[in-house]
PDB file with one MODEL, atoms N, CA, C and O in Angstrom:
MODEL        1
ATOM      1  N   MET A   1       0.855  -1.180   0.000  1.00  0.00           N
ATOM      2  CA  MET A   1       0.000   0.000   0.000  1.00  0.00           C
ATOM      3  C   MET A   1       0.894   1.234   0.000  1.00  0.00           C
ATOM      4  O   MET A   1       1.798   1.356   0.826  1.00  0.00           O
ATOM      5  N   THR A   2       0.640   2.128  -0.914  1.00  0.00           N
ATOM      6  CA  THR A   2       1.417   3.368  -0.969  1.00  0.00           C
ATOM      7  C   THR A   2       0.962   4.323   0.119  1.00  0.00           C
ATOM      8  O   THR A   2      -0.085   4.130   0.737  1.00  0.00           O
ATOM      9  N   ASP A   3       1.761   5.351   0.343  1.00  0.00           N
ATOM     10  CA  ASP A   3       1.391   6.342   1.349  1.00  0.00           C
ATOM     11  C   ASP A   3       0.056   6.983   1.007  1.00  0.00           C
ATOM     12  O   ASP A   3      -0.756   7.249   1.893  1.00  0.00           O
ATOM     13  N   TYR A   4      -0.173   7.231  -0.285  1.00  0.00           N
ATOM     14  CA  TYR A   4      -1.429   7.855  -0.685  1.00  0.00           C
ATOM     15  C   TYR A   4      -2.613   6.967  -0.303  1.00  0.00           C
ATOM     16  O   TYR A   4      -3.614   7.461   0.216  1.00  0.00           O
ATOM     17  N   ASN A   5      -2.508   5.665  -0.556  1.00  0.00           N
ATOM     18  CA  ASN A   5      -3.586   4.751  -0.174  1.00  0.00           C
ATOM     19  C   ASN A   5      -3.745   4.686   1.339  1.00  0.00           C
ATOM     20  O   ASN A   5      -4.856   4.518   1.842  1.00  0.00           O
ATOM     21  N   LEU A   6      -2.646   4.818   2.063  1.00  0.00           N
ATOM     22  CA  LEU A   6      -2.709   4.838   3.520  1.00  0.00           C
ATOM     23  C   LEU A   6      -3.446   6.092   3.993  1.00  0.00           C
ATOM     24  O   LEU A   6      -4.212   6.035   4.955  1.00  0.00           O
ATOM     25  N   TYR A   7      -3.219   7.216   3.324  1.00  0.00           N
ATOM     26  CA  TYR A   7      -3.947   8.449   3.646  1.00  0.00           C
ATOM     27  C   TYR A   7      -5.444   8.242   3.423  1.00  0.00           C
ATOM     28  O   TYR A   7      -6.262   8.628   4.257  1.00  0.00           O
ATOM     29  N   GLU A   8      -5.794   7.632   2.296  1.00  0.00           N
ATOM     30  CA  GLU A   8      -7.205   7.367   1.995  1.00  0.00           C
ATOM     31  C   GLU A   8      -7.824   6.467   3.055  1.00  0.00           C
ATOM     32  O   GLU A   8      -8.962   6.686   3.470  1.00  0.00           O
ATOM     33  N   TRP A   9      -7.075   5.447   3.496  1.00  0.00           N
ATOM     34  CA  TRP A   9      -7.566   4.547   4.534  1.00  0.00           C
ATOM     35  C   TRP A   9      -7.830   5.318   5.824  1.00  0.00           C
ATOM     36  O   TRP A   9      -8.860   5.117   6.467  1.00  0.00           O
ATOM     37  N   MET A  10      -6.895   6.210   6.209  1.00  0.00           N
ATOM     38  CA  MET A  10      -7.070   7.005   7.433  1.00  0.00           C
ATOM     39  C   MET A  10      -8.295   7.914   7.323  1.00  0.00           C
ATOM     40  O   MET A  10      -9.027   8.090   8.297  1.00  0.00           O
ATOM     41  N   LEU A  11      -8.515   8.484   6.157  1.00  0.00           N
ATOM     42  CA  LEU A  11      -9.682   9.349   5.966  1.00  0.00           C
ATOM     43  C   LEU A  11     -10.970   8.524   6.030  1.00  0.00           C
ATOM     44  O   LEU A  11     -11.948   8.942   6.650  1.00  0.00           O
ATOM     45  N   LYS A  12     -10.967   7.373   5.397  1.00  0.00           N
ATOM     46  CA  LYS A  12     -12.147   6.499   5.378  1.00  0.00           C
ATOM     47  C   LYS A  12     -12.503   6.018   6.789  1.00  0.00           C
ATOM     48  O   LYS A  12     -13.675   5.964   7.160  1.00  0.00           O
ATOM     49  N   GLU A  13     -11.472   5.669   7.568  1.00  0.00           N
ATOM     50  CA  GLU A  13     -11.684   5.176   8.938  1.00  0.00           C
ATOM     51  C   GLU A  13     -11.855   6.303   9.954  1.00  0.00           C
ATOM     52  O   GLU A  13     -12.013   6.052  11.149  1.00  0.00           O
ATOM     53  N   LYS A  14     -11.821   7.543   9.474  1.00  0.00           N
ATOM     54  CA  LYS A  14     -11.974   8.740  10.314  1.00  0.00           C
ATOM     55  C   LYS A  14     -10.869   8.861  11.370  1.00  0.00           C
ATOM     56  O   LYS A  14     -11.090   9.370  12.469  1.00  0.00           O
ATOM     57  N   ILE A  15      -9.684   8.383  11.008  1.00  0.00           N
ATOM     58  CA  ILE A  15      -8.506   8.528  11.864  1.00  0.00           C
ATOM     59  C   ILE A  15      -7.925   9.922  11.664  1.00  0.00           C
ATOM     60  O   ILE A  15      -7.428  10.546  12.601  1.00  0.00           O
ATOM     61  N   ALA A  16      -7.997  10.393  10.432  1.00  0.00           N
ATOM     62  CA  ALA A  16      -7.538  11.739  10.089  1.00  0.00           C
ATOM     63  C   ALA A  16      -8.680  12.469   9.391  1.00  0.00           C
ATOM     64  O   ALA A  16      -9.529  11.851   8.749  1.00  0.00           O
ATOM     65  N   SER A  17      -8.685  13.793   9.528  1.00  0.00           N
ATOM     66  CA  SER A  17      -9.739  14.607   8.912  1.00  0.00           C
ATOM     67  C   SER A  17      -9.367  15.081   7.518  1.00  0.00           C
ATOM     68  O   SER A  17     -10.240  15.297   6.678  1.00  0.00           O
ATOM     69  N   THR A  18      -8.070  15.242   7.267  1.00  0.00           N
ATOM     70  CA  THR A  18      -7.590  15.739   5.973  1.00  0.00           C
ATOM     71  C   THR A  18      -6.356  14.952   5.551  1.00  0.00           C
ATOM     72  O   THR A  18      -5.740  14.265   6.366  1.00  0.00           O
ATOM     73  N   SER A  19      -6.002  15.054   4.288  1.00  0.00           N
ATOM     74  CA  SER A  19      -4.782  14.402   3.796  1.00  0.00           C
ATOM     75  C   SER A  19      -3.549  14.994   4.473  1.00  0.00           C
ATOM     76  O   SER A  19      -2.574  14.286   4.726  1.00  0.00           O
ATOM     77  N   PHE A  20      -3.594  16.292   4.767  1.00  0.00           N
ATOM     78  CA  PHE A  20      -2.481  16.954   5.445  1.00  0.00           C
ATOM     79  C   PHE A  20      -2.281  16.352   6.840  1.00  0.00           C
ATOM     80  O   PHE A  20      -1.152  16.082   7.251  1.00  0.00           O
ATOM     81  N   GLN A  21      -3.383  16.147   7.559  1.00  0.00           N
ATOM     82  CA  GLN A  21      -3.299  15.546   8.890  1.00  0.00           C
ATOM     83  C   GLN A  21      -2.797  14.100   8.785  1.00  0.00           C
ATOM     84  O   GLN A  21      -1.998  13.662   9.613  1.00  0.00           O
ATOM     85  N   ALA A  22      -3.256  13.367   7.784  1.00  0.00           N
ATOM     86  CA  ALA A  22      -2.798  11.985   7.574  1.00  0.00           C
ATOM     87  C   ALA A  22      -1.293  11.953   7.316  1.00  0.00           C
ATOM     88  O   ALA A  22      -0.588  11.087   7.834  1.00  0.00           O
ATOM     89  N   ALA A  23      -0.808  12.897   6.517  1.00  0.00           N
ATOM     90  CA  ALA A  23       0.631  12.974   6.232  1.00  0.00           C
ATOM     91  C   ALA A  23       1.414  13.269   7.506  1.00  0.00           C
ATOM     92  O   ALA A  23       2.484  12.699   7.723  1.00  0.00           O
ATOM     93  N   ASN A  24       0.895  14.150   8.343  1.00  0.00           N
ATOM     94  CA  ASN A  24       1.575  14.475   9.605  1.00  0.00           C
ATOM     95  C   ASN A  24       1.617  13.263  10.536  1.00  0.00           C
ATOM     96  O   ASN A  24       2.618  13.033  11.215  1.00  0.00           O
ATOM     97  N   ILE A  25       0.541  12.498  10.566  1.00  0.00           N
ATOM     98  CA  ILE A  25       0.509  11.293  11.399  1.00  0.00           C
ATOM     99  C   ILE A  25       1.553  10.301  10.903  1.00  0.00           C
ATOM    100  O   ILE A  25       2.286   9.716  11.700  1.00  0.00           O
ATOM    101  N   CYS A  26       1.622  10.109   9.582  1.00  0.00           N
ATOM    102  CA  CYS A  26       2.620   9.192   9.003  1.00  0.00           C
ATOM    103  C   CYS A  26       4.037   9.624   9.351  1.00  0.00           C
ATOM    104  O   CYS A  26       4.882   8.797   9.693  1.00  0.00           O
ATOM    105  N   THR A  27       4.288  10.908   9.263  1.00  0.00           N
ATOM    106  CA  THR A  27       5.625  11.427   9.577  1.00  0.00           C
ATOM    107  C   THR A  27       5.931  11.272  11.065  1.00  0.00           C
ATOM    108  O   THR A  27       7.008  10.800  11.430  1.00  0.00           O
ATOM    109  N   GLY A  28       4.999  11.664  11.919  1.00  0.00           N
ATOM    110  CA  GLY A  28       5.211  11.585  13.362  1.00  0.00           C
ATOM    111  C   GLY A  28       5.410  10.166  13.853  1.00  0.00           C
ATOM    112  O   GLY A  28       6.148   9.936  14.812  1.00  0.00           O
ATOM    113  N   LEU A  29       4.753   9.203  13.200  1.00  0.00           N
ATOM    114  CA  LEU A  29       4.861   7.801  13.604  1.00  0.00           C
ATOM    115  C   LEU A  29       6.027   7.073  12.936  1.00  0.00           C
ATOM    116  O   LEU A  29       6.240   5.882  13.162  1.00  0.00           O
ATOM    117  N   LYS A  30       6.777   7.802  12.110  1.00  0.00           N
ATOM    118  CA  LYS A  30       7.945   7.239  11.423  1.00  0.00           C
ATOM    119  C   LYS A  30       7.591   5.952  10.677  1.00  0.00           C
ATOM    120  O   LYS A  30       8.277   4.936  10.797  1.00  0.00           O
ATOM    121  N   LEU A  31       6.514   6.020   9.911  1.00  0.00           N
ATOM    122  CA  LEU A  31       6.034   4.836   9.209  1.00  0.00           C
ATOM    123  C   LEU A  31       6.996   4.345   8.141  1.00  0.00           C
ATOM    124  O   LEU A  31       6.913   3.189   7.727  1.00  0.00           O
ATOM    125  N   TRP A  32       7.908   5.198   7.686  1.00  0.00           N
ATOM    126  CA  TRP A  32       8.868   4.768   6.673  1.00  0.00           C
ATOM    127  C   TRP A  32       9.798   3.682   7.209  1.00  0.00           C
ATOM    128  O   TRP A  32      10.451   2.988   6.430  1.00  0.00           O
ATOM    129  N   GLN A  33       9.863   3.530   8.540  1.00  0.00           N
ATOM    130  CA  GLN A  33      10.722   2.514   9.134  1.00  0.00           C
ATOM    131  C   GLN A  33      10.108   1.122   9.051  1.00  0.00           C
ATOM    132  O   GLN A  33      10.804   0.123   9.230  1.00  0.00           O
ATOM    133  N   LEU A  34       8.813   1.054   8.783  1.00  0.00           N
ATOM    134  CA  LEU A  34       8.110  -0.221   8.764  1.00  0.00           C
ATOM    135  C   LEU A  34       7.973  -0.740   7.339  1.00  0.00           C
ATOM    136  O   LEU A  34       7.844   0.036   6.392  1.00  0.00           O
ATOM    137  N   GLU A  35       8.001  -2.053   7.203  1.00  0.00           N
ATOM    138  CA  GLU A  35       7.911  -2.676   5.890  1.00  0.00           C
ATOM    139  C   GLU A  35       6.469  -2.915   5.456  1.00  0.00           C
ATOM    140  O   GLU A  35       6.075  -2.502   4.365  1.00  0.00           O
ATOM    141  N   SER A  36       5.683  -3.573   6.294  1.00  0.00           N
ATOM    142  CA  SER A  36       4.356  -4.020   5.863  1.00  0.00           C
ATOM    143  C   SER A  36       3.265  -2.999   6.169  1.00  0.00           C
ATOM    144  O   SER A  36       3.376  -2.194   7.095  1.00  0.00           O
ATOM    145  N   THR A  37       2.234  -3.057   5.379  1.00  0.00           N
ATOM    146  CA  THR A  37       1.078  -2.187   5.570  1.00  0.00           C
ATOM    147  C   THR A  37       0.390  -2.486   6.893  1.00  0.00           C
ATOM    148  O   THR A  37      -0.083  -1.573   7.570  1.00  0.00           O
ATOM    149  N   GLU A  38       0.333  -3.755   7.263  1.00  0.00           N
ATOM    150  CA  GLU A  38      -0.331  -4.130   8.516  1.00  0.00           C
ATOM    151  C   GLU A  38       0.393  -3.543   9.725  1.00  0.00           C
ATOM    152  O   GLU A  38      -0.249  -3.118  10.685  1.00  0.00           O
ATOM    153  N   GLU A  39       1.717  -3.517   9.684  1.00  0.00           N
ATOM    154  CA  GLU A  39       2.486  -2.900  10.773  1.00  0.00           C
ATOM    155  C   GLU A  39       2.196  -1.402  10.840  1.00  0.00           C
ATOM    156  O   GLU A  39       2.062  -0.836  11.925  1.00  0.00           O
ATOM    157  N   LYS A  40       2.103  -0.775   9.690  1.00  0.00           N
ATOM    158  CA  LYS A  40       1.809   0.663   9.640  1.00  0.00           C
ATOM    159  C   LYS A  40       0.428   0.940  10.212  1.00  0.00           C
ATOM    160  O   LYS A  40       0.261   1.854  11.020  1.00  0.00           O
ATOM    161  N   LYS A  41      -0.556   0.161   9.801  1.00  0.00           N
ATOM    162  CA  LYS A  41      -1.922   0.349  10.305  1.00  0.00           C
ATOM    163  C   LYS A  41      -1.987   0.117  11.813  1.00  0.00           C
ATOM    164  O   LYS A  41      -2.670   0.850  12.530  1.00  0.00           O
ATOM    165  N   ALA A  42      -1.282  -0.892  12.287  1.00  0.00           N
ATOM    166  CA  ALA A  42      -1.279  -1.190  13.721  1.00  0.00           C
ATOM    167  C   ALA A  42      -0.707  -0.019  14.516  1.00  0.00           C
ATOM    168  O   ALA A  42      -1.238   0.342  15.567  1.00  0.00           O
ATOM    169  N   ARG A  43       0.375   0.572  14.014  1.00  0.00           N
ATOM    170  CA  ARG A  43       0.980   1.713  14.702  1.00  0.00           C
ATOM    171  C   ARG A  43       0.026   2.907  14.694  1.00  0.00           C
ATOM    172  O   ARG A  43      -0.089   3.615  15.694  1.00  0.00           O
ATOM    173  N   ILE A  44      -0.645   3.130  13.592  1.00  0.00           N
ATOM    174  CA  ILE A  44      -1.612   4.235  13.495  1.00  0.00           C
ATOM    175  C   ILE A  44      -2.745   4.032  14.489  1.00  0.00           C
ATOM    176  O   ILE A  44      -3.163   4.978  15.157  1.00  0.00           O
ATOM    177  N   LEU A  45      -3.240   2.813  14.590  1.00  0.00           N
ATOM    178  CA  LEU A  45      -4.333   2.532  15.523  1.00  0.00           C
ATOM    179  C   LEU A  45      -3.887   2.686  16.977  1.00  0.00           C
ATOM    180  O   LEU A  45      -4.664   3.138  17.818  1.00  0.00           O
ATOM    181  N   LEU A  46      -2.640   2.314  17.278  1.00  0.00           N
ATOM    182  CA  LEU A  46      -2.111   2.537  18.629  1.00  0.00           C
ATOM    183  C   LEU A  46      -2.062   4.029  18.938  1.00  0.00           C
ATOM    184  O   LEU A  46      -2.436   4.463  20.027  1.00  0.00           O
ATOM    185  N   TYR A  47      -1.598   4.799  17.969  1.00  0.00           N
ATOM    186  CA  TYR A  47      -1.545   6.251  18.144  1.00  0.00           C
ATOM    187  C   TYR A  47      -2.935   6.807  18.442  1.00  0.00           C
ATOM    188  O   TYR A  47      -3.095   7.632  19.341  1.00  0.00           O
ATOM    189  N   ARG A  48      -3.932   6.358  17.695  1.00  0.00           N
ATOM    190  CA  ARG A  48      -5.286   6.886  17.879  1.00  0.00           C
ATOM    191  C   ARG A  48      -5.846   6.500  19.239  1.00  0.00           C
ATOM    192  O   ARG A  48      -6.663   7.233  19.796  1.00  0.00           O
ATOM    193  N   LYS A  49      -5.420   5.357  19.790  1.00  0.00           N
ATOM    194  CA  LYS A  49      -5.854   4.997  21.149  1.00  0.00           C
ATOM    195  C   LYS A  49      -5.273   5.967  22.170  1.00  0.00           C
ATOM    196  O   LYS A  49      -5.947   6.348  23.127  1.00  0.00           O
ATOM    197  N   TRP A  50      -4.016   6.366  21.961  1.00  0.00           N
ATOM    198  CA  TRP A  50      -3.374   7.288  22.893  1.00  0.00           C
ATOM    199  C   TRP A  50      -3.892   8.704  22.731  1.00  0.00           C
ATOM    200  O   TRP A  50      -3.936   9.470  23.694  1.00  0.00           O
ATOM    201  N   ARG A  51      -4.280   9.048  21.531  1.00  0.00           N
ATOM    202  CA  ARG A  51      -4.714  10.423  21.268  1.00  0.00           C
ATOM    203  C   ARG A  51      -6.022  10.392  20.490  1.00  0.00           C
ATOM    204  O   ARG A  51      -6.035  10.621  19.280  1.00  0.00           O
ATOM    205  N   PRO A  52      -7.126  10.106  21.184  1.00  0.00           N
ATOM    206  CA  PRO A  52      -8.423  10.074  20.494  1.00  0.00           C
ATOM    207  C   PRO A  52      -8.820  11.466  20.020  1.00  0.00           C
ATOM    208  O   PRO A  52      -8.469  12.473  20.635  1.00  0.00           O
ATOM    209  N   LYS A  53      -9.554  11.502  18.921  1.00  0.00           N
ATOM    210  CA  LYS A  53      -9.935  12.788  18.337  1.00  0.00           C
ATOM    211  C   LYS A  53     -10.944  13.535  19.200  1.00  0.00           C
ATOM    212  O   LYS A  53     -10.997  14.764  19.163  1.00  0.00           O
ATOM    213  N   THR A  54     -11.739  12.812  19.973  1.00  0.00           N
ATOM    214  CA  THR A  54     -12.843  13.447  20.695  1.00  0.00           C
ATOM    215  C   THR A  54     -12.463  13.950  22.081  1.00  0.00           C
ATOM    216  O   THR A  54     -13.132  14.836  22.612  1.00  0.00           O
ATOM    217  N   ASP A  55     -11.410  13.409  22.678  1.00  0.00           N
ATOM    218  CA  ASP A  55     -11.062  13.757  24.053  1.00  0.00           C
ATOM    219  C   ASP A  55     -10.014  14.865  24.074  1.00  0.00           C
ATOM    220  O   ASP A  55      -8.815  14.590  24.015  1.00  0.00           O
ATOM    221  N   LYS A  56     -10.457  16.098  24.157  1.00  0.00           N
ATOM    222  CA  LYS A  56      -9.508  17.219  24.185  1.00  0.00           C
ATOM    223  C   LYS A  56      -9.051  17.520  25.609  1.00  0.00           C
ATOM    224  O   LYS A  56      -7.994  18.118  25.812  1.00  0.00           O
ATOM    225  N   LYS A  57      -9.839  17.108  26.586  1.00  0.00           N
ATOM    226  CA  LYS A  57      -9.481  17.298  27.992  1.00  0.00           C
ATOM    227  C   LYS A  57      -8.563  16.143  28.409  1.00  0.00           C
ATOM    228  O   LYS A  57      -8.802  14.999  28.024  1.00  0.00           O
ATOM    229  N   ASN A  58      -7.563  16.418  29.159  1.00  0.00           N
ATOM    230  CA  ASN A  58      -6.621  15.403  29.647  1.00  0.00           C
ATOM    231  C   ASN A  58      -5.928  14.656  28.509  1.00  0.00           C
ATOM    232  O   ASN A  58      -5.598  13.478  28.650  1.00  0.00           O
ATOM    233  N   GLN A  59      -5.713  15.318  27.414  1.00  0.00           N
ATOM    234  CA  GLN A  59      -5.125  14.669  26.257  1.00  0.00           C
ATOM    235  C   GLN A  59      -3.605  14.737  26.308  1.00  0.00           C
ATOM    236  O   GLN A  59      -3.028  15.757  26.683  1.00  0.00           O
ATOM    237  N   LEU A  60      -2.968  13.633  25.924  1.00  0.00           N
ATOM    238  CA  LEU A  60      -1.511  13.624  25.841  1.00  0.00           C
ATOM    239  C   LEU A  60      -1.043  14.566  24.744  1.00  0.00           C
ATOM    240  O   LEU A  60      -1.735  14.740  23.741  1.00  0.00           O
ATOM    241  N   PRO A  61       0.106  15.168  24.920  1.00  0.00           N
ATOM    242  CA  PRO A  61       0.678  15.936  23.804  1.00  0.00           C
ATOM    243  C   PRO A  61       0.940  14.998  22.627  1.00  0.00           C
ATOM    244  O   PRO A  61       1.204  13.812  22.819  1.00  0.00           O
ATOM    245  N   THR A  62       0.868  15.519  21.450  1.00  0.00           N
ATOM    246  CA  THR A  62       1.027  14.714  20.238  1.00  0.00           C
ATOM    247  C   THR A  62       2.334  13.937  20.236  1.00  0.00           C
ATOM    248  O   THR A  62       2.349  12.752  19.905  1.00  0.00           O
ATOM    249  N   TYR A  63       3.450  14.601  20.607  1.00  0.00           N
ATOM    250  CA  TYR A  63       4.744  13.930  20.545  1.00  0.00           C
ATOM    251  C   TYR A  63       4.789  12.720  21.476  1.00  0.00           C
ATOM    252  O   TYR A  63       5.436  11.724  21.151  1.00  0.00           O
ATOM    253  N   GLN A  64       4.115  12.783  22.631  1.00  0.00           N
ATOM    254  CA  GLN A  64       4.102  11.643  23.548  1.00  0.00           C
ATOM    255  C   GLN A  64       3.257  10.501  22.987  1.00  0.00           C
ATOM    256  O   GLN A  64       3.616   9.332  23.130  1.00  0.00           O
ATOM    257  N   ALA A  65       2.150  10.834  22.358  1.00  0.00           N
ATOM    258  CA  ALA A  65       1.320   9.805  21.733  1.00  0.00           C
ATOM    259  C   ALA A  65       2.089   9.110  20.615  1.00  0.00           C
ATOM    260  O   ALA A  65       1.996   7.893  20.455  1.00  0.00           O
ATOM    261  N   PHE A  66       2.853   9.891  19.837  1.00  0.00           N
ATOM    262  CA  PHE A  66       3.694   9.299  18.787  1.00  0.00           C
ATOM    263  C   PHE A  66       4.716   8.347  19.402  1.00  0.00           C
ATOM    264  O   PHE A  66       4.870   7.216  18.941  1.00  0.00           O
ATOM    265  N   ASP A  67       5.416   8.804  20.441  1.00  0.00           N
ATOM    266  CA  ASP A  67       6.459   7.993  21.068  1.00  0.00           C
ATOM    267  C   ASP A  67       5.905   6.688  21.644  1.00  0.00           C
ATOM    268  O   ASP A  67       6.529   5.636  21.504  1.00  0.00           O
ATOM    269  N   LEU A  68       4.747   6.751  22.283  1.00  0.00           N
ATOM    270  CA  LEU A  68       4.144   5.553  22.863  1.00  0.00           C
ATOM    271  C   LEU A  68       3.710   4.567  21.779  1.00  0.00           C
ATOM    272  O   LEU A  68       3.870   3.357  21.936  1.00  0.00           O
ATOM    273  N   ALA A  69       3.166   5.082  20.691  1.00  0.00           N
ATOM    274  CA  ALA A  69       2.759   4.205  19.585  1.00  0.00           C
ATOM    275  C   ALA A  69       3.978   3.582  18.912  1.00  0.00           C
ATOM    276  O   ALA A  69       3.954   2.402  18.562  1.00  0.00           O
ATOM    277  N   ILE A  70       5.038   4.361  18.728  1.00  0.00           N
ATOM    278  CA  ILE A  70       6.265   3.840  18.124  1.00  0.00           C
ATOM    279  C   ILE A  70       6.860   2.744  19.011  1.00  0.00           C
ATOM    280  O   ILE A  70       7.394   1.754  18.510  1.00  0.00           O
ATOM    281  N   ALA A  71       6.764   2.925  20.319  1.00  0.00           N
ATOM    282  CA  ALA A  71       7.276   1.927  21.256  1.00  0.00           C
ATOM    283  C   ALA A  71       6.404   0.676  21.287  1.00  0.00           C
ATOM    284  O   ALA A  71       6.811  -0.351  21.829  1.00  0.00           O
ATOM    285  N   GLY A  72       5.208   0.757  20.709  1.00  0.00           N
ATOM    286  CA  GLY A  72       4.321  -0.401  20.659  1.00  0.00           C
ATOM    287  C   GLY A  72       3.529  -0.612  21.929  1.00  0.00           C
ATOM    288  O   GLY A  72       3.052  -1.719  22.183  1.00  0.00           O
ATOM    289  N   ILE A  73       3.378   0.426  22.732  1.00  0.00           N
ATOM    290  CA  ILE A  73       2.652   0.318  23.994  1.00  0.00           C
ATOM    291  C   ILE A  73       1.177   0.576  23.726  1.00  0.00           C
ATOM    292  O   ILE A  73       0.798   1.634  23.224  1.00  0.00           O
ATOM    293  N   ASP A  74       0.353  -0.405  24.066  1.00  0.00           N
ATOM    294  CA  ASP A  74      -1.095  -0.305  23.845  1.00  0.00           C
ATOM    295  C   ASP A  74      -1.740   0.412  25.019  1.00  0.00           C
ATOM    296  O   ASP A  74      -1.458   0.095  26.174  1.00  0.00           O
ATOM    297  N   ARG A  75      -2.590   1.363  24.734  1.00  0.00           N
ATOM    298  CA  ARG A  75      -3.280   2.142  25.771  1.00  0.00           C
ATOM    299  C   ARG A  75      -4.094   1.245  26.692  1.00  0.00           C
ATOM    300  O   ARG A  75      -4.222   1.525  27.884  1.00  0.00           O
ATOM    301  N   ASP A  76      -4.645   0.165  26.142  1.00  0.00           N
ATOM    302  CA  ASP A  76      -5.472  -0.741  26.941  1.00  0.00           C
ATOM    303  C   ASP A  76      -4.657  -1.518  27.976  1.00  0.00           C
ATOM    304  O   ASP A  76      -5.219  -2.035  28.942  1.00  0.00           O
ATOM    305  N   ASP A  77      -3.347  -1.604  27.784  1.00  0.00           N
ATOM    306  CA  ASP A  77      -2.486  -2.342  28.704  1.00  0.00           C
ATOM    307  C   ASP A  77      -1.940  -1.478  29.836  1.00  0.00           C
ATOM    308  O   ASP A  77      -1.238  -1.983  30.712  1.00  0.00           O
ATOM    309  N   VAL A  78      -2.248  -0.201  29.828  1.00  0.00           N
ATOM    310  CA  VAL A  78      -1.697   0.726  30.820  1.00  0.00           C
ATOM    311  C   VAL A  78      -2.786   1.096  31.823  1.00  0.00           C
ATOM    312  O   VAL A  78      -3.888   1.500  31.454  1.00  0.00           O
ATOM    313  N   ILE A  79      -2.448   0.946  33.084  1.00  0.00           N
ATOM    314  CA  ILE A  79      -3.396   1.272  34.151  1.00  0.00           C
ATOM    315  C   ILE A  79      -3.267   2.755  34.472  1.00  0.00           C
ATOM    316  O   ILE A  79      -2.167   3.268  34.676  1.00  0.00           O
ATOM    317  N   ASP A  80      -4.406   3.432  34.512  1.00  0.00           N
ATOM    318  CA  ASP A  80      -4.401   4.854  34.859  1.00  0.00           C
ATOM    319  C   ASP A  80      -4.034   5.021  36.326  1.00  0.00           C
ATOM    320  O   ASP A  80      -4.505   4.286  37.193  1.00  0.00           O
ATOM    321  N   ARG A  81      -3.191   5.993  36.577  1.00  0.00           N
ATOM    322  CA  ARG A  81      -2.855   6.323  37.958  1.00  0.00           C
ATOM    323  C   ARG A  81      -3.760   7.450  38.422  1.00  0.00           C
ATOM    324  O   ARG A  81      -4.045   8.384  37.673  1.00  0.00           O
ATOM    325  N   GLN A  82      -4.194   7.354  39.630  1.00  0.00           N
ATOM    326  CA  GLN A  82      -5.000   8.425  40.188  1.00  0.00           C
ATOM    327  C   GLN A  82      -4.125   9.259  41.108  1.00  0.00           C
ATOM    328  O   GLN A  82      -3.491   8.750  42.033  1.00  0.00           O
ATOM    329  N   ILE A  83      -4.109  10.531  40.833  1.00  0.00           N
ATOM    330  CA  ILE A  83      -3.302  11.441  41.643  1.00  0.00           C
ATOM    331  C   ILE A  83      -4.270  12.364  42.363  1.00  0.00           C
ATOM    332  O   ILE A  83      -5.072  13.065  41.746  1.00  0.00           O
ATOM    333  N   GLU A  84      -4.175  12.344  43.656  1.00  0.00           N
ATOM    334  CA  GLU A  84      -5.046  13.205  44.443  1.00  0.00           C
ATOM    335  C   GLU A  84      -4.285  14.475  44.826  1.00  0.00           C
ATOM    336  O   GLU A  84      -3.184  14.421  45.375  1.00  0.00           O
ATOM    337  N   LEU A  85      -4.884  15.581  44.531  1.00  0.00           N
ATOM    338  CA  LEU A  85      -4.285  16.855  44.920  1.00  0.00           C
ATOM    339  C   LEU A  85      -4.937  17.310  46.213  1.00  0.00           C
ATOM    340  O   LEU A  85      -6.161  17.390  46.314  1.00  0.00           O
ATOM    341  N   VAL A  86      -4.124  17.600  47.174  1.00  0.00           N
ATOM    342  CA  VAL A  86      -4.639  18.040  48.455  1.00  0.00           C
ATOM    343  C   VAL A  86      -4.594  19.562  48.488  1.00  0.00           C
ATOM    344  O   VAL A  86      -3.527  20.165  48.378  1.00  0.00           O
ATOM    345  N   MET A  87      -5.741  20.163  48.639  1.00  0.00           N
ATOM    346  CA  MET A  87      -5.839  21.607  48.708  1.00  0.00           C
ATOM    347  C   MET A  87      -5.820  22.010  50.183  1.00  0.00           C
ATOM    348  O   MET A  87      -6.615  21.517  50.983  1.00  0.00           O
ATOM    349  N   GLU A  88      -4.941  22.874  50.513  1.00  0.00           N
ATOM    350  CA  GLU A  88      -4.868  23.331  51.912  1.00  0.00           C
ATOM    351  C   GLU A  88      -5.408  24.718  52.048  1.00  0.00           C
ATOM    352  O   GLU A  88      -5.428  25.267  53.149  1.00  0.00           O
TER     353      GLU A  88
ENDMDL
END
């Protein structure tokens, strides 16, 4: 699958809103390092788990979501930590 077809797939699956955004996701995830299309899609889906389009509150910075997806860490495998702030 060429990069252009990968962009179309991201648009169809509503992972990206525009071709420009799809290109940025491909660049940020360093997809050129991967050989197969399935590996590329898997990394993109991991990224989207870390940085969902709808959750703007408590959202990870883009660079951290890229790094976690590149590392292959699945959001579902990570337990959320609860931090209590004590107001005095």
